[in-house]
Backbone as numpy.savetxt, mean C-alpha at the origin, in Angstrom:
# Nx Ny Nz CAx CAy CAz Cx Cy Cz
36.30 -13.45 -2.83 35.74 -12.65 -1.73 34.31 -13.12 -1.44
34.03 -13.40 -0.20 32.72 -13.91 0.18 31.67 -12.81 0.10
30.57 -13.11 -0.52 29.48 -12.14 -0.65 28.43 -12.39 0.42
27.71 -11.32 0.79 26.65 -11.46 1.79 25.34 -11.85 1.16
25.31 -11.96 -0.16 24.08 -12.33 -0.86 23.65 -13.74 -0.46
22.44 -13.86 0.08 21.93 -15.15 0.50 22.61 -15.71 1.73
23.31 -14.84 2.47 24.05 -15.32 3.65 23.14 -15.91 4.72
21.88 -15.45 4.76 20.95 -15.92 5.79 19.83 -16.77 5.19
20.13 -17.42 4.07 19.11 -18.19 3.38 18.58 -19.35 4.23
19.41 -19.88 5.12 18.99 -21.00 5.96 18.34 -20.56 7.27
18.24 -19.25 7.46 17.63 -18.73 8.69 16.14 -19.05 8.74
15.63 -19.33 9.94 14.22 -19.64 10.10 13.32 -18.43 9.92
12.03 -18.67 9.94 11.05 -17.61 9.70 11.18 -16.48 10.72
11.24 -16.83 12.00 11.35 -15.81 13.04 12.64 -15.02 12.89
13.70 -15.71 12.50 14.97 -15.03 12.27 14.87 -14.03 11.13
14.18 -14.40 10.06 14.01 -13.50 8.91 13.15 -12.29 9.27
12.11 -12.54 10.06 11.28 -11.43 10.52 12.08 -10.48 11.41
12.94 -11.05 12.24 13.80 -10.23 13.11 14.76 -9.40 12.25
15.32 -10.01 11.21 16.24 -9.28 10.33 15.52 -8.11 9.66
14.29 -8.33 9.19 13.51 -7.26 8.56 13.27 -6.13 9.55
12.88 -6.49 10.77 12.63 -5.47 11.80 13.92 -4.73 12.14
15.03 -5.47 12.25 16.32 -4.86 12.60 16.78 -3.88 11.51
16.60 -4.27 10.25 16.98 -3.39 9.14 16.13 -2.12 9.18
14.83 -2.29 9.43 13.92 -1.14 9.50 14.34 -0.19 10.62
14.64 -0.75 11.79 15.06 0.08 12.93 16.40 0.76 12.65
17.31 0.05 11.98 18.62 0.62 11.67 18.47 1.84 10.76
17.68 1.71 9.71 17.47 2.85 8.81 16.76 4.00 9.53
15.85 3.66 10.44 15.15 4.69 11.22 16.14 5.46 12.08
17.04 4.73 12.75 18.06 5.37 13.59 19.01 6.25 12.78
19.32 5.79 11.58 20.21 6.57 10.71 19.54 7.86 10.24
18.25 7.75 9.90 17.54 8.89 9.33 17.09 9.91 10.37
16.89 9.48 11.60 16.38 10.39 12.64 17.26 11.63 12.81
18.58 11.49 12.99 19.39 12.70 13.11 19.46 13.50 11.81
19.39 12.82 10.69 19.41 13.52 9.40 18.20 14.44 9.28
17.04 13.90 9.62 15.81 14.68 9.54 15.81 15.84 10.53
16.46 15.63 11.67 16.50 16.70 12.68 17.27 17.92 12.20
18.14 17.73 11.19 18.91 18.86 10.65 18.24 19.51 9.44
17.15 18.95 8.97 16.48 19.49 7.77 15.99 20.93 7.94
15.55 21.34 9.15 15.12 22.74 9.30 16.20 23.75 8.92
17.46 23.33 8.94 18.55 24.24 8.56 18.49 24.62 7.09
17.71 23.87 6.30 17.60 24.15 4.87 16.64 25.30 4.58
15.99 25.81 5.62 15.07 26.95 5.49 13.94 26.69 4.48
13.40 25.50 4.53 12.26 25.16 3.69 10.97 25.62 4.34
9.92 25.68 3.55 8.60 25.95 4.13 8.19 24.76 4.98
7.17 24.94 5.80 6.70 23.83 6.64 6.28 22.63 5.79
5.55 22.91 4.72 5.10 21.83 3.84 6.28 21.18 3.13
7.23 22.01 2.68 8.41 21.48 2.01 9.22 20.59 2.93
9.32 21.00 4.19 10.04 20.21 5.19 9.34 18.88 5.43
8.02 18.92 5.52 7.24 17.70 5.72 7.42 16.73 4.55
7.42 17.27 3.35 7.53 16.43 2.16 8.92 15.81 2.04
9.95 16.59 2.34 11.30 16.04 2.28 11.50 14.97 3.36
10.96 15.23 4.54 11.05 14.24 5.62 10.31 12.96 5.23
9.14 13.13 4.63 8.36 11.98 4.19 9.10 11.17 3.14
9.77 11.86 2.22 10.53 11.18 1.17 11.65 10.34 1.78
12.40 10.93 2.69 13.53 10.22 3.30 13.04 9.01 4.10
11.98 9.22 4.88 11.45 8.12 5.69 10.87 7.01 4.81
10.16 7.39 3.76 9.54 6.39 2.88 10.59 5.52 2.21
11.62 6.16 1.69 12.68 5.42 1.00 13.49 4.59 2.00
13.86 5.22 3.12 14.73 4.55 4.07 14.07 3.47 4.90
12.81 3.69 5.28 12.15 2.79 6.21 11.21 1.80 5.51
10.76 2.14 4.30 9.81 1.28 3.61 10.41 0.63 2.36
11.07 1.40 1.52 11.57 0.87 0.25 12.82 0.01 0.43
13.80 0.50 1.16 15.09 -0.19 1.24 15.09 -1.47 2.08
14.41 -1.52 3.25 14.47 -2.75 4.06 14.09 -4.03 3.34
12.99 -4.08 2.57 12.68 -5.35 1.89 13.72 -5.73 0.83
14.33 -4.72 0.21 15.36 -5.01 -0.79 16.59 -5.61 -0.12
16.99 -5.01 1.01 18.14 -5.52 1.76 17.84 -6.92 2.28
16.63 -7.12 2.83 16.25 -8.44 3.34 16.33 -9.48 2.23
15.77 -9.17 1.07 15.78 -10.12 -0.05 17.22 -10.48 -0.44
18.11 -9.50 -0.39 19.51 -9.74 -0.72 20.17 -10.67 0.30
19.79 -10.52 1.56 20.42 -11.30 2.62 19.88 -12.73 2.73
18.59 -12.93 2.41 18.00 -14.25 2.66 17.74 -15.05 1.39
18.10 -14.51 0.25 17.88 -15.22 -1.01 19.04 -15.01 -1.97
19.40 -16.06 -2.66 20.43 -15.94 -3.68 19.87 -15.32 -4.96
18.54 -15.23 -5.02 17.87 -14.57 -6.14 16.88 -13.55 -5.58
17.40 -12.40 -5.15 16.55 -11.39 -4.49 15.37 -10.94 -5.34
15.59 -10.74 -6.64 14.49 -10.30 -7.50 13.37 -11.34 -7.57
13.76 -12.60 -7.58 12.76 -13.67 -7.63 12.00 -13.74 -6.31
12.71 -13.56 -5.19 12.04 -13.59 -3.88 10.96 -12.52 -3.81
11.25 -11.34 -4.34 10.29 -10.24 -4.33 9.34 -10.28 -5.53
9.50 -11.30 -6.38 8.67 -11.47 -7.57 8.73 -10.25 -8.49
9.95 -9.76 -8.67 10.20 -8.62 -9.55 10.90 -9.04 -10.83
10.99 -10.34 -11.07 11.82 -10.83 -12.16 11.04 -11.21 -13.43
9.79 -10.73 -13.52 9.04 -10.97 -14.75 9.72 -10.24 -15.90
10.12 -10.98 -16.92 10.85 -10.37 -18.03 9.93 -9.64 -19.00
8.66 -10.05 -19.05 7.73 -9.45 -19.99 6.42 -9.14 -19.29
5.98 -7.88 -19.41 4.73 -7.46 -18.78 3.56 -7.75 -19.71
2.51 -8.34 -19.17 1.27 -8.54 -19.91 0.43 -7.28 -19.73
0.37 -6.47 -20.77 -0.29 -5.17 -20.66 -1.79 -5.29 -20.47
-2.37 -6.36 -20.95 -3.81 -6.58 -20.74 -4.09 -6.79 -19.25
-3.23 -7.57 -18.58 -3.36 -7.76 -17.13 -3.29 -6.42 -16.42
-2.34 -5.61 -16.84 -2.13 -4.30 -16.22 -3.37 -3.42 -16.35
-3.92 -3.37 -17.55 -5.10 -2.55 -17.81 -6.30 -3.05 -17.01
-6.47 -4.36 -16.95 -7.59 -4.94 -16.20 -7.50 -4.61 -14.72
-6.29 -4.63 -14.18 -6.10 -4.30 -12.76 -6.43 -2.83 -12.51
-6.02 -1.95 -13.40 -6.34 -0.52 -13.26 -7.84 -0.30 -13.32
-8.51 -0.94 -14.28 -9.97 -0.81 -14.40 -10.66 -1.33 -13.14
-10.18 -2.46 -12.62 -10.76 -3.03 -11.39 -10.65 -2.03 -10.24
-9.48 -1.42 -10.08 -9.27 -0.48 -8.97 -10.17 0.74 -9.09
-10.46 1.16 -10.31 -11.36 2.30 -10.52 -12.80 1.91 -10.19
-13.21 0.75 -10.66 -14.59 0.29 -10.43 -14.89 0.03 -8.96
-13.88 -0.33 -8.19 -14.09 -0.73 -6.80 -14.14 0.46 -5.83
-13.82 1.67 -6.32 -13.76 2.85 -5.44 -15.06 3.08 -4.67
-16.25 3.07 -5.29 -17.47 3.30 -4.52 -17.69 2.27 -3.41
-17.34 1.01 -3.66 -17.51 -0.02 -2.64 -16.54 0.19 -1.48
-15.33 0.62 -1.79 -14.36 0.93 -0.75 -14.88 2.08 0.11
-15.48 3.09 -0.54 -16.07 4.20 0.19 -17.20 3.73 1.10
-18.02 2.80 0.60 -19.13 2.27 1.39 -18.60 1.53 2.62
-17.58 0.71 2.42 -16.99 -0.01 3.55 -16.38 0.98 4.55
-15.74 2.02 4.03 -15.15 3.03 4.90 -16.20 3.76 5.72
-17.35 4.04 5.09 -18.43 4.73 5.80 -18.99 3.85 6.91
-19.15 2.57 6.64 -19.63 1.63 7.67 -18.60 1.51 8.79
-17.32 1.45 8.42 -16.25 1.34 9.40 -16.21 2.59 10.29
-16.50 3.76 9.67 -16.43 5.03 10.40 -17.53 5.14 11.44
-18.58 4.36 11.29 -19.69 4.40 12.24 -19.44 3.54 13.47
-18.24 2.99 13.55 -17.87 2.16 14.70 -17.94 2.97 15.99
-18.66 2.43 16.94 -18.77 3.07 18.26 -18.37 2.03 19.30
-17.33 2.34 20.06 -16.85 1.42 21.07 -17.65 1.58 22.37
-17.71 0.56 23.21 -18.36 0.68 24.52 -17.74 1.81 25.33
-18.51 2.34 26.29 -18.05 3.49 27.08 -16.74 3.22 27.80
-16.53 1.96 28.19 -15.31 1.65 28.92 -14.06 1.84 28.04
-14.26 1.90 26.71 -13.15 2.12 25.80 -13.18 3.53 25.20
-13.83 4.46 25.88 -13.97 5.82 25.36 -12.61 6.49 25.15
-11.66 6.19 26.02 -10.32 6.76 25.88 -9.65 6.29 24.59
-9.80 4.99 24.31 -9.23 4.43 23.08 -9.91 5.03 21.86
-11.23 5.20 21.94 -11.97 5.76 20.81 -11.55 7.20 20.54
-11.34 7.97 21.61 -10.88 9.35 21.46 -9.51 9.39 20.80
-8.62 8.48 21.23 -7.28 8.41 20.63 -7.36 8.04 19.15
-8.26 7.11 18.81 -8.43 6.69 17.42 -8.90 7.86 16.56
-9.87 8.61 17.08 -10.40 9.75 16.32 -9.34 10.84 16.17
-8.57 11.06 17.22 -7.50 12.07 17.16 -6.44 11.68 16.14
-6.06 10.42 16.15 -5.07 9.92 15.19 -5.57 10.08 13.76
-6.85 9.78 13.55 -7.46 9.90 12.22 -7.46 11.35 11.76
-7.83 12.26 12.66 -7.89 13.68 12.31 -6.49 14.22 12.00
-5.50 13.79 12.76 -4.13 14.25 12.52 -3.62 13.74 11.18
-3.93 12.48 10.86 -3.51 11.91 9.58 -4.17 12.65 8.42
-5.47 12.96 8.58 -6.21 13.68 7.54 -5.64 15.08 7.34
-5.33 15.77 8.44 -4.78 17.12 8.37 -3.42 17.12 7.66
-2.59 16.12 7.97 -1.28 16.02 7.34 -1.41 15.75 5.84
-2.34 14.87 5.49 -2.56 14.55 4.07 -3.02 15.79 3.30
-3.91 16.57 3.91 -4.41 17.77 3.25 -3.30 18.80 3.05
-2.37 18.89 3.98 -1.22 19.79 3.81 -0.40 19.40 2.59
-0.23 18.10 2.41 0.51 17.60 1.27 -0.21 17.92 -0.04
-1.54 17.76 -0.04 -2.31 17.81 -1.27 -2.59 19.22 -1.77
-2.51 20.22 -0.91 -2.85 21.59 -1.30 -1.74 22.22 -2.14
-1.80 21.99 -3.44 -0.85 22.59 -4.39 -1.63 23.15 -5.56
-1.09 24.18 -6.20 -1.79 24.80 -7.32 -0.92 24.89 -8.57
0.15 24.11 -8.62 1.00 24.08 -9.80 1.13 22.65 -10.29
1.42 22.51 -11.59 1.60 21.19 -12.17 2.82 20.51 -11.55
3.86 21.29 -11.27 5.06 20.74 -10.63 4.71 20.19 -9.24
3.88 20.94 -8.51 3.46 20.47 -7.19 2.65 19.19 -7.28
1.83 19.09 -8.32 1.04 17.87 -8.54 1.96 16.68 -8.80
2.97 16.86 -9.63 3.89 15.77 -9.94 4.65 15.32 -8.68
5.03 16.29 -7.85 5.73 15.95 -6.60 4.81 15.13 -5.70
3.53 15.54 -5.61 2.58 14.81 -4.78 2.34 13.40 -5.32
2.24 13.27 -6.64 2.06 11.94 -7.23 3.25 11.06 -6.88
4.44 11.63 -6.93 5.64 10.86 -6.61 5.66 10.45 -5.14
5.34 11.42 -4.25 5.42 11.16 -2.81 4.27 10.31 -2.28
3.06 10.54 -2.80 1.88 9.90 -2.23 1.45 8.67 -3.02
1.84 8.60 -4.28 1.39 7.48 -5.12 2.51 6.53 -5.51
3.60 7.06 -6.06 4.66 6.20 -6.58 5.45 5.52 -5.46
6.03 6.32 -4.57 6.88 5.77 -3.51 6.12 4.83 -2.58
4.93 5.21 -2.07 4.19 4.28 -1.20 3.79 2.99 -1.93
3.40 3.11 -3.20 2.97 1.91 -3.93 4.13 0.93 -4.06
5.29 1.43 -4.43 6.47 0.56 -4.58 6.93 0.06 -3.21
7.11 0.99 -2.28 7.66 0.64 -0.98 6.77 -0.27 -0.17
5.50 0.07 -0.04 4.60 -0.73 0.79 4.35 -2.11 0.20
4.29 -2.20 -1.12 4.10 -3.53 -1.71 5.35 -4.39 -1.56
6.53 -3.80 -1.73 7.76 -4.57 -1.51 7.87 -5.01 -0.06
7.54 -4.10 0.85 7.69 -4.39 2.29 6.65 -5.41 2.76
5.38 -5.13 2.48 4.32 -5.98 3.03 4.07 -7.23 2.19
3.77 -7.04 0.92 3.49 -8.21 0.09 4.75 -8.97 -0.29
5.83 -8.24 -0.59 7.06 -8.91 -1.00 7.80 -9.57 0.14
8.22 -8.75 1.13 9.04 -9.26 2.23 8.21 -9.96 3.30
7.29 -9.22 3.92 6.55 -9.75 5.07 5.68 -10.94 4.68
4.87 -10.79 3.65 4.02 -11.89 3.22 4.85 -13.07 2.74
5.96 -12.77 2.06 6.82 -13.83 1.56 7.42 -14.67 2.67
7.83 -14.01 3.75 8.42 -14.73 4.88 7.35 -15.51 5.65
6.22 -14.86 5.93 5.15 -15.52 6.69 4.59 -16.70 5.91
4.59 -16.62 4.59 4.07 -17.71 3.76 4.80 -19.03 4.04
6.10 -18.95 4.25 6.88 -20.15 4.54 6.56 -20.73 5.91
5.89 -19.95 6.73 5.58 -20.35 8.10 4.12 -20.80 8.24
3.21 -20.02 7.69 1.78 -20.26 7.90 1.01 -20.62 6.62
1.66 -20.62 5.49 0.95 -20.93 4.25 0.47 -19.68 3.54
-0.03 -19.86 2.33 -0.37 -18.73 1.46 -1.52 -17.88 2.01
-2.68 -18.48 2.26 -3.86 -17.71 2.65 -3.67 -17.00 3.99
-3.12 -17.72 4.94 -2.90 -17.11 6.27 -1.91 -15.96 6.17
-0.87 -16.12 5.36 0.13 -15.06 5.21 -0.49 -13.81 4.58
-1.40 -14.01 3.65 -2.07 -12.88 3.00 -2.86 -12.07 4.01
-3.63 -12.75 4.86 -4.50 -12.05 5.80 -3.74 -11.47 6.98
-2.73 -12.18 7.47 -1.90 -11.61 8.54 -1.22 -10.33 8.05
-0.69 -10.39 6.84 -0.02 -9.22 6.27 -1.01 -8.09 6.06
-2.22 -8.41 5.58 -3.24 -7.38 5.35 -3.63 -6.68 6.65
-3.74 -7.45 7.72 -4.08 -6.87 9.04 -2.96 -5.95 9.52
-1.72 -6.41 9.40 -0.58 -5.59 9.80 -0.51 -4.34 8.94
-0.70 -4.50 7.65 -0.67 -3.40 6.69 -1.67 -2.31 7.07
-2.88 -2.71 7.42 -3.90 -1.73 7.78 -3.63 -1.11 9.14
-3.17 -1.92 10.08 -2.90 -1.42 11.44 -1.80 -0.38 11.44
-0.76 -0.61 10.64 0.43 0.24 10.67 0.16 1.65 10.16
-1.00 1.84 9.47 -1.34 3.18 8.98 -1.94 4.06 10.08
-2.35 3.45 11.19 -2.92 4.17 12.33 -4.10 5.06 11.91
-4.90 4.57 10.97 -6.13 5.24 10.59 -7.25 4.21 10.78
-7.73 4.13 12.00 -8.57 3.00 12.41 -9.98 3.05 11.83
-10.44 4.24 11.44 -11.77 4.31 10.86 -11.76 3.94 9.38
-10.59 3.61 8.89 -10.48 3.07 7.54 -9.85 1.70 7.56
-9.86 1.07 8.75 -9.15 -0.20 8.93 -9.68 -1.31 8.03
-11.01 -1.48 7.99 -11.61 -2.60 7.24 -11.35 -2.49 5.74
-11.68 -1.34 5.09 -11.42 -1.28 3.65 -9.94 -1.40 3.31
-9.07 -0.84 4.15 -7.63 -0.93 3.87 -7.14 -2.38 4.04
-7.68 -3.07 5.02 -7.31 -4.47 5.22 -7.74 -5.32 4.03
-8.97 -5.11 3.57 -9.48 -5.87 2.43 -8.70 -5.54 1.16
-8.33 -4.28 1.01 -7.54 -3.91 -0.15 -6.16 -4.56 -0.08
-5.58 -4.58 1.13 -4.29 -5.24 1.31 -4.38 -6.73 0.99
-5.49 -7.35 1.38 -5.68 -8.77 1.07 -5.79 -8.98 -0.43
-6.49 -8.07 -1.11 -6.59 -8.18 -2.58 -5.21 -8.07 -3.22
-4.41 -7.11 -2.75 -3.05 -6.98 -3.28 -2.26 -8.28 -3.06
-2.48 -8.89 -1.89 -1.78 -10.13 -1.57 -2.19 -11.27 -2.49
-3.49 -11.42 -2.70 -3.98 -12.46 -3.61 -3.52 -12.19 -5.04
-3.55 -10.92 -5.44 -3.12 -10.56 -6.79 -1.67 -10.96 -7.02
-0.84 -10.78 -6.01 0.56 -11.18 -6.12 0.69 -12.69 -6.24
-0.07 -13.42 -5.43 -0.01 -14.89 -5.46 -0.52 -15.42 -6.81
-1.64 -14.87 -7.29 -2.20 -15.34 -8.55 -1.29 -15.05 -9.74
-0.75 -13.84 -9.78 0.02 -13.41 -10.95 1.51 -13.73 -10.85
2.02 -13.87 -9.60 3.45 -14.04 -9.36 4.24 -12.91 -9.99
3.65 -11.72 -9.94 4.26 -10.53 -10.54 4.02 -9.34 -9.62
5.07 -8.89 -8.93 4.96 -7.80 -7.97 4.46 -6.50 -8.60
4.70 -6.32 -9.90 4.33 -5.05 -10.53 2.82 -4.86 -10.59
2.05 -5.93 -10.57 0.59 -5.77 -10.62 0.02 -5.20 -9.32
0.36 -5.72 -8.13 -0.11 -5.05 -6.92 0.46 -3.64 -6.76
1.67 -3.41 -7.26 2.23 -2.06 -7.21 1.38 -1.12 -8.04
1.00 -1.54 -9.24 0.16 -0.71 -10.11 -1.22 -0.52 -9.50
-1.78 -1.57 -8.90 -3.09 -1.46 -8.24 -3.03 -0.45 -7.10
-2.01 -0.54 -6.29 -1.81 0.38 -5.17 -1.64 1.81 -5.67
-0.82 1.96 -6.71 -0.59 3.29 -7.31 -1.89 3.89 -7.83
-2.69 3.08 -8.50 -3.96 3.56 -9.06 -4.87 4.09 -7.97
-4.98 3.35 -6.88 -5.82 3.78 -5.76 -5.37 5.13 -5.22
-4.06 5.31 -5.07 -3.53 6.54 -4.49 -3.59 7.72 -5.45
-3.24 7.47 -6.71 -3.13 8.59 -7.65 -4.49 9.18 -7.98
-5.54 8.37 -7.98 -6.89 8.90 -8.25 -7.27 9.92 -7.19
-6.99 9.61 -5.93 -7.30 10.54 -4.84 -6.50 11.83 -5.00
-5.22 11.72 -5.35 -4.36 12.90 -5.53 -4.89 13.78 -6.67
-5.26 13.18 -7.78 -5.74 13.93 -8.94 -7.07 14.63 -8.65
-7.99 13.93 -8.00 -9.29 14.52 -7.70 -9.13 15.70 -6.74
-8.30 15.55 -5.72 -8.10 16.64 -4.76 -7.46 17.84 -5.44
-6.50 17.58 -6.32 -5.81 18.67 -7.03 -6.82 19.46 -7.87
-7.66 18.77 -8.60 -8.64 19.45 -9.45 -9.65 20.23 -8.62
-10.11 19.65 -7.53 -11.06 20.34 -6.66 -10.42 21.58 -6.02
-9.20 21.44 -5.54 -8.51 22.54 -4.87 -8.25 23.70 -5.82
-8.14 23.40 -7.10 -7.86 24.45 -8.09 -9.11 24.90 -8.85
-10.27 24.69 -8.22 -11.50 25.29 -8.70 -12.24 24.55 -9.79
-11.80 23.35 -10.12 -12.49 22.56 -11.13 -13.57 21.73 -10.45
-14.80 21.89 -10.91 -15.91 21.18 -10.28 -15.80 19.68 -10.54
-15.63 18.96 -9.47 -15.51 17.51 -9.53 -16.35 16.91 -8.41
-16.91 15.74 -8.61 -17.63 15.08 -7.51 -16.65 14.71 -6.40
-17.13 14.71 -5.17 -16.30 14.29 -4.05 -16.12 12.78 -4.16
-14.92 12.37 -4.54 -14.70 10.94 -4.82 -14.91 10.07 -3.59
-14.71 10.64 -2.40 -14.87 9.85 -1.18 -16.34 9.61 -0.82
-17.25 10.35 -1.45 -18.68 10.20 -1.12 -19.43 9.38 -2.15
-18.76 8.99 -3.23 -19.42 8.16 -4.24 -19.59 6.74 -3.68
-20.83 6.30 -3.59 -21.10 4.96 -3.06 -21.75 4.97 -1.69
-21.95 6.17 -1.12 -22.61 6.27 0.19 -23.74 7.30 0.09
-24.61 7.32 1.08 -25.71 8.28 1.07 -26.65 8.04 -0.09
-26.87 9.12 -0.87 -27.79 9.03 -2.01 -27.25 8.16 -3.14
-25.97 7.87 -3.10 -25.37 7.03 -4.15 -25.03 5.64 -3.62
-25.76 5.22 -2.60 -25.53 3.90 -2.01 -25.62 2.80 -3.06
-26.53 2.96 -4.00 -26.71 1.93 -5.03 -25.44 1.74 -5.86
-24.68 2.84 -6.04 -23.42 2.74 -6.78 -22.42 1.91 -5.98
-22.41 2.12 -4.66 -21.52 1.35 -3.80 -21.83 -0.13 -3.85
-23.13 -0.46 -3.81 -23.53 -1.87 -3.85 -23.21 -2.48 -5.23
-23.47 -1.71 -6.28 -23.15 -2.18 -7.63 -21.65 -2.39 -7.78
-20.89 -1.46 -7.22 -19.43 -1.57 -7.26 -18.96 -2.83 -6.54
-19.62 -3.15 -5.41 -19.26 -4.37 -4.68 -19.52 -5.62 -5.50
-20.67 -5.63 -6.19 -20.98 -6.77 -7.04 -19.99 -6.92 -8.18
-19.65 -5.80 -8.80 -18.66 -5.83 -9.88 -17.29 -6.24 -9.35
-17.01 -5.83 -8.11 -15.73 -6.20 -7.51 -15.60 -7.70 -7.31
-16.67 -8.33 -6.84 -16.67 -9.78 -6.65 -16.45 -10.49 -7.99
-17.17 -10.03 -9.01 -17.02 -10.62 -10.35 -15.60 -10.38 -10.88
-15.08 -9.19 -10.61 -13.74 -8.86 -11.08 -12.67 -9.72 -10.43
-12.81 -9.96 -9.13 -11.85 -10.81 -8.42 -11.88 -12.23 -8.98
-13.09 -12.74 -9.19 -13.23 -14.07 -9.76 -12.62 -14.12 -11.16
-12.88 -13.09 -11.96 -12.36 -13.05 -13.32 -10.85 -12.99 -13.37
-10.26 -12.16 -12.49 -8.80 -12.04 -12.46 -8.16 -13.35 -12.02
-8.74 -13.95 -10.97 -8.20 -15.22 -10.48 -8.23 -16.28 -11.57
-9.35 -16.39 -12.28 -9.48 -17.37 -13.35 -8.51 -17.07 -14.49
-8.34 -15.80 -14.81 -7.44 -15.41 -15.89 -6.01 -15.85 -15.60
-5.56 -15.59 -14.37 -4.18 -15.96 -14.02 -4.02 -17.48 -13.92
-5.08 -18.16 -13.48 -5.04 -19.62 -13.41 -4.90 -20.21 -14.82
-5.67 -19.68 -15.76 -5.60 -20.17 -17.14 -4.24 -19.87 -17.78
-3.67 -18.72 -17.41 -2.34 -18.38 -17.93 -1.30 -19.39 -17.45
-1.37 -19.74 -16.17 -0.41 -20.72 -15.62 -0.63 -22.10 -16.25
-1.91 -22.44 -16.44 -2.22 -23.73 -17.06 -1.69 -23.80 -18.47
-1.79 -22.72 -19.21 -1.31 -22.67 -20.57 0.21 -22.83 -20.63
0.89 -22.15 -19.69 2.35 -22.24 -19.63 2.77 -23.67 -19.27
2.06 -24.28 -18.32 2.39 -25.64 -17.88 2.20 -26.66 -19.00
1.23 -26.42 -19.88 0.95 -27.36 -20.95 1.73 -27.09 -22.23
2.46 -25.98 -22.25 3.20 -25.62 -23.47 4.56 -26.34 -23.52
């Protein structure tokens, strides 16, 4: 019996991109009527939003890159760089530490990005950008307002685990992987990072999100291990979820989004310097690992 595995392996780059888009649209069309019936479950507004988010995240973000990899490669796991048999825990820990240290610098970049003022002729676009940002923030806050440990775990799963796995598979695994065969490694990383940031429709965070996406892309190329950018992405998301949970439940915590700006600008600048050193260190570490393997 003929299998569909690798059936489109000879397809060109544009064809593979079309297949990815078609799979995404197909899952969207399938899920749209399903989600329209969810109100019949008599859930709360927040519960309905979370269930809808779960279905959309899995169907539109997680599954398409997996299906694409199955269709265009005879080794889907290798195409998505998920086939590392042994995890280097030191690499994992270093990536987590890097993501924590870089938070103030990301905040500083976000603050600078937020000060963007468009010319008057683009006032309509600027208004739309601000409205989109406010709507995204309001939706996120609805998700985050929980006061039980169970609610916290659900938020970690929805906001940290699923997006980290899905977005990295989709953007770094599928999209960057396909574009790489067309435009080369560096160009594919930056094109994917721009698309990754644009697709979030949060334009006042465009620059830091783009740079973070580029880092995830380089991390994947250097390590050839999809789990490292997934862990990096997860770390970034889960820290925000945990801080908001603690603040919402009356535990005095610093506003994590303000560390690195205003009176703590020096922390943001220091974080940027450490980030540059960290990127250089990680790149060198993975290079030496490959060199060691090649010489063994």
